[in-house]
N, C-alpha and C positions, 0 to 999 in steps of 0.2 A: 504493500499499500503506500502511495506516495503522499507525503504532507503537502497540503495546499496552504495558499495565503489565508483562506477562510478557516481552515483548521487551526492554523497558528494563531489567528486573531481570536478565534473562539477560546482557545486554551489560555492566551494572555488575559482575555476577559474574565475566565474562570478564576484564574490566579487572583486578580484584582478583587473579585467578589468574595473569594475565600479570606482575603484580608480585611474584608468589610471596608475597603477604601473607594472613594470616588475618583474619577479621572484627575479632578483638579489636585487632589492629595498626591496622586502618583506624579503628576506634573512637577510638583514642588520638590519631590525627591529626585527626579530623573532629569531636570532641566530641559524636558521636552514641552512642546506646547500641547495644549489640550486636544487641538485639532490633529496633531501627529499621532497622539495616543488613540484617539477615536478612529482614525484611518486604520491603523494597525489592528485594533480589536475588531473592526468591521471587515477585515480580510481585503482591505483595498490597497495593501502596500505601505511603503514608507521607506525611511532611510535606514541604513544598517546602523548608523550611530544611535538613533532612537531605540531601535530593537535591542541593541546591545546594552543600552543604558536601562531598558526595562528589565531585561534578563538579569542583569547584575543587581538591580534592585530586588527583584523577586527572590533571587538566590539568597539573600540574607534570611528569608523566611522559609523557603521551600527548597527541596531537593530538585534540581532542574535537569537531571540526566535524562528524563523521559520526554522532554519538551518536544523533540523531533522524532520519537519513536511511535509506531502505530498504535501501541498500547500507552494511553496517557493516564497517569493517576496523580492527583494532587497530593503531595506528601510533605508535611511540615518537617523542618529540620529537627532532629531528635526523635521523631516518630519512627518506630520500627516498621520496616517493609515486609510485607508477607509476600514472598517470592512465588508461592505456589499459585498456578493458574487452575482454572476449572478442569482442564483435561488431566492434570496431574492429581488433582483431588478425586476425579472419577476413577483413574487408574488405582489409586490407593484403596478406594472403597471396593472396587471389583477384586482386587487382590485380597483384601480381608474377607470378603464373602466367599472367595474360592477356598480359602483356608478353613472357614467354618463349615462349608458344605462338604469338603474333604473329611473333615472330622466326623460329621454326622454320618457320611456314608460308611467310614470305618466301623462306627458303632452298629450301624445297621448289619454290616457284614459279620461282625462278631455275634450279634443276636441270631442271625440266620444260621451260622455255623453251629452255635451251641443248641439250637432247636432242632436242627437237621438230623442230629444223632438220635433224637427222640421220635422222629416221624418214621412210621413204617414205610419200607421201601417197596413192598408188595402186598397184595391182598392176603396171601398165604401167611405173612408175619401178622396181620391184623387179626386172623381167625385164631391163631394159636394162643 
């Protein structure tokens, strides 16, 4: 998946909202104009200088290594990251269930083996 200007803008907007800041407050910290911040957040592009200024500002509060990744999660500095994805969780659950199923099948096999010696093998055995 390719990151678009719109996606990047949406992510910058989400970071600002996660801080509870207005564009004017970010403007004061980044030395960018509100119009420049608005253009970037709207996915309409902007200067590299403004983008870097915003990234550096948000980097004080958030882990920014996923900003350009297909999977984007807002993670505050100091917050633990959960690395497991849904597919890994599903595989773990399937593996645990397989173990449980195998254990129960072994119990059933033992029960069948223990009772098979008590079951008559022919009708002649039953009559006697």
